[in-house]
C-alpha positions in Angstrom: -16.8 -14.6 31.8 -18.6 -14.3 28.3 -21.8 -16.4 28.0 -22.7 -18.4 24.9 -25.3 -15.8 23.6 -22.5 -13.0 24.0 -20.1 -15.1 21.9 -23.1 -16.0 19.4 -23.9 -12.2 19.0 -20.2 -11.3 18.6 -19.8 -13.9 15.7 -22.8 -12.7 14.1 -21.8 -9.0 14.2 -18.4 -9.9 12.9 -20.0 -11.9 10.0 -22.2 -9.0 9.4 -19.3 -6.5 9.1 -17.4 -8.8 6.8 -20.3 -9.4 4.5 -21.1 -5.5 4.3 -17.4 -4.7 3.4 -16.7 -7.7 0.9 -20.2 -8.3 -0.9 -19.8 -4.9 -3.0 -16.2 -6.1 -4.0 -17.5 -9.4 -5.1 -20.3 -8.0 -7.0 -17.7 -6.0 -8.9 -15.8 -9.2 -9.7 -19.1 -10.9 -10.8 -20.0 -7.8 -12.9 -16.7 -8.0 -14.7 -17.9 -11.1 -16.3 -21.5 -9.7 -17.1 -22.6 -10.4 -20.5 -25.0 -7.3 -20.5 -23.9 -3.5 -20.3 -26.5 -3.1 -17.6 -25.6 -4.0 -13.8 -28.7 -5.8 -12.9 -29.0 -9.0 -10.5 -28.9 -11.8 -11.3 -26.7 -11.4 -14.3 -28.2 -12.7 -17.6 -24.9 -14.5 -18.6 -21.2 -15.0 -18.5 -18.6 -13.7 -21.0 -15.0 -12.8 -21.1 -15.2 -10.5 -24.1 -15.0 -7.4 -21.6 -11.4 -8.5 -20.8 -10.3 -8.4 -24.3 -12.1 -5.1 -25.1 -10.4 -3.3 -22.1 -7.0 -4.6 -23.0 -7.4 -3.2 -26.6 -8.1 0.3 -25.0 -4.8 2.4 -25.3 -6.1 4.5 -22.6 -6.6 1.8 -20.3 -2.6 0.7 -21.1 -1.3 4.1 -20.6 -3.2 4.6 -17.2 -1.9 1.0 -16.1 1.6 1.7 -17.2 1.8 5.1 -15.3 0.2 3.2 -12.3 2.9 0.7 -12.1 5.7 3.1 -13.0 4.7 5.3 -9.9 4.0 2.6 -7.7 7.6 0.8 -8.4 9.3 4.2 -8.1 7.6 5.2 -5.0 8.3 2.1 -3.6 12.0 2.3 -4.4 12.3 5.8 -2.7 10.2 4.6 0.4 12.5 1.4 0.9 15.7 3.5 0.9 14.4 6.6 3.1 12.0 4.3 5.1 14.8 2.0 6.1 17.3 4.8 6.9 14.8 6.5 9.2 14.2 3.2 11.1 17.7 2.6 11.6 18.3 6.2 12.7 15.2 6.0 15.3 16.3 2.7 16.6 19.9 3.0 17.2 20.4 6.6 18.2 19.3 8.8 20.9 19.1 12.5 19.8 17.2 15.6 20.5 13.8 15.7 18.7 13.9 11.8 17.9 10.2 11.3 18.9 9.1 14.4 16.8 10.8 12.9 13.7 9.1 9.5 14.4 5.8 11.4 14.7 6.5 13.3 11.5 7.2 10.2 9.7 3.9 8.6 10.4 1.9 11.5 10.0 1.0 11.5 6.5 -0.6 8.0 7.0 -2.6 9.2 9.8 -3.8 12.6 8.0 -6.7 12.1 5.3 -5.3 11.9 1.9 -7.1 15.0 0.8 -4.9 17.1 3.3 -1.7 15.4 2.0 -2.7 16.1 -1.6 -3.7 19.7 -1.0 -0.5 20.5 0.9 1.6 18.9 -2.0 -0.6 20.8 -4.6 0.2 23.9 -2.8 3.9 23.4 -2.5 4.3 22.5 -6.0 2.3 25.5 -7.2 4.2 27.8 -4.9 7.5 26.4 -6.4 6.3 26.4 -9.8 6.9 22.8 -10.3 5.3 21.4 -13.4 3.1 18.3 -12.8 4.7 14.9 -14.1 5.6 11.4 -13.1 7.9 12.7 -10.4 5.3 14.6 -8.7 3.3 11.7 -8.3 6.1 9.6 -7.0 6.7 12.4 -4.4 3.2 12.3 -3.4 3.2 8.6 -3.1 6.4 8.3 -1.3 5.1 10.6 1.4 2.8 7.8 2.7 4.7 4.7 1.5 7.8 5.7 3.5 5.7 5.0 6.9 5.1 1.4 5.7 8.6 0.5 5.2 9.5 2.4 8.3 6.9 0.7 10.6 7.9 -2.7 9.1 11.6 -2.4 9.4 11.4 -0.8 12.8 9.3 -3.6 14.3 11.6 -6.0 12.9 14.6 -4.2 14.3 13.0 -4.1 17.7 12.5 -7.8 17.8 16.2 -8.6 16.7 18.6 -9.1 19.3 21.8 -6.8 19.1 23.7 -9.7 20.4 24.3 -11.1 16.9 25.7 -7.7 15.5 27.9 -7.2 18.5 29.4 -10.9 18.1 30.1 -10.2 14.5 31.9 -6.9 15.2 33.9 -8.8 18.1 35.1 -11.2 15.4 36.4 -8.4 13.3 33.7 -7.6 10.9 33.6 -4.0 9.7 30.0 -2.3 10.0 29.2 -2.6 6.4 30.1 -6.4 6.8 28.1 -6.9 9.7 25.2 -5.1 8.0 25.3 -7.3 5.1 26.0 -10.6 6.6 23.9 -10.2 9.8 21.5 -7.4 9.9 20.3 -7.6 6.3 19.2 -11.1 6.4 17.4 -10.6 9.6 15.2 -7.8 8.3 15.2 -8.9 4.8 11.4 -10.3 4.8 10.3 -7.0 6.6 11.9 -5.1 3.8 10.1 -7.2 1.1 6.8 -7.1 3.1 7.1 -3.3 3.6 7.8 -2.9 -0.3 5.0 -5.1 -1.3 2.5 -3.2 1.2 4.0 0.2 -0.2 3.2 -0.7 -3.9 -0.2 -1.9 -3.1 -1.0 1.4 -1.3 0.6 3.4 -4.0 -1.2 1.5 -6.9 -4.7 2.3 -5.8 -4.2 5.7 -4.3 -6.5 8.3 -6.1 -6.8 11.2 -3.6 -3.0 12.2 -3.5 -2.9 11.3 -7.2 -5.5 13.6 -8.2 -3.5 16.6 -6.6 -0.1 15.6 -8.0 -0.9 14.1 -11.5 -2.1 17.1 -13.6 -3.4 15.8 -16.9 -1.9 12.4 -16.4 -4.2 9.4 -15.8 -3.4 6.7 -13.4 -5.6 3.7 -13.2 -7.6 4.8 -10.5 -8.2 8.3 -12.1 -9.2 6.6 -15.2 -11.8 4.6 -13.2 -13.4 7.5 -11.8 -13.3 9.6 -15.2 -15.0 6.4 -17.0 -17.7 6.2 -14.4 -18.9 9.5 -15.2 -19.6 8.6 -18.4 -21.9 5.4 -17.8 -21.1 3.6 -21.2 -17.9 2.2 -20.2 -19.2 0.3 -17.2 -18.1 -3.1 -18.5 -14.6 -1.9 -18.9 -14.5 -0.3 -15.5 -15.7 -3.5 -13.9 -12.6 -5.2 -15.6 -10.2 -2.6 -14.7 -11.5 -2.7 -11.0 -11.4 -6.5 -11.0 -7.4 -6.3 -11.8 -6.8 -3.6 -9.4 -8.4 -5.6 -6.6 -6.1 -8.4 -7.8 -2.9 -6.4 -7.8 -3.7 -4.7 -4.6 -4.8 -8.1 -2.7 -1.6 -10.2 -3.9 1.0 -8.0 -2.3 -0.9 -7.8 0.8 -1.3 -11.6 1.0 2.4 -12.2 0.3 3.5 -9.6 2.9 1.2 -11.3 5.4 2.8 -14.4 4.9 6.2 -13.2 5.0 5.7 -11.5 8.2 4.3 -14.7 9.6 1.0 -15.6 11.0 2.2 -17.1 14.2 3.2 -15.3 17.5 6.3 -13.5 16.0 4.2 -12.0 13.3 1.6 -10.8 15.7 4.2 -9.2 17.9 5.6 -7.3 14.9 2.0 -6.2 13.6 1.2 -5.0 17.0 4.8 -3.0 17.1 4.0 -1.6 13.8 0.7 -0.6 14.9 1.8 1.3 17.9 4.1 3.3 15.7 1.0 4.6 14.0 
């Protein structure tokens, strides 16, 4: 039985960890409104002029558009391949099933630099020119597992009796999928897509090895930081990256549910990783 001092110490420890993680993020958000180009605390004043100046920068707009395009395309690929893999692993027993499941989650477990270097070597060996498609392929490697885990966890929580009842009533396999299975897994698909997009949008390591001369938003941030003269723009861009990343995660969390069902699904997805 835990004593009151142990519980108090654990709460203090948890709060300390949260502050350590989120205070730097909050500082970046505050600095986006800083009237000065020098990052000092406390800030001398508040202004919105850096937002307009950043938006007028064509390099920022090109990087934003490329990041959104790559994220959406990688998410589409992940939705198709991740869902198909989840159905195959859940419904069929075959030789090498566990190996395939392990291979699907491996890119998420590996450090991003390993995946990026491997893809870079593959593209160089096959003389594939860097383009938007190489970025999409790189991002899809770790986005697939997000959709795969979400859909597989939902399928494991879904009773097969509903599908069997539909087929007993004469529904074809496609009709049963559209009328029964798809509505049951729809929120898992949407949540997986949102999480995959959020992960793709702010991925920088894999993008570095698959983008060539093209700049996505994270790459532009790292390049601008080296200059030192564009810190106000960097703070604004980081502020929007944080928003674009957090919003899909929050929506996905709401879709999967915060109750017991949502926790079971989260645990099941985590166990796959």
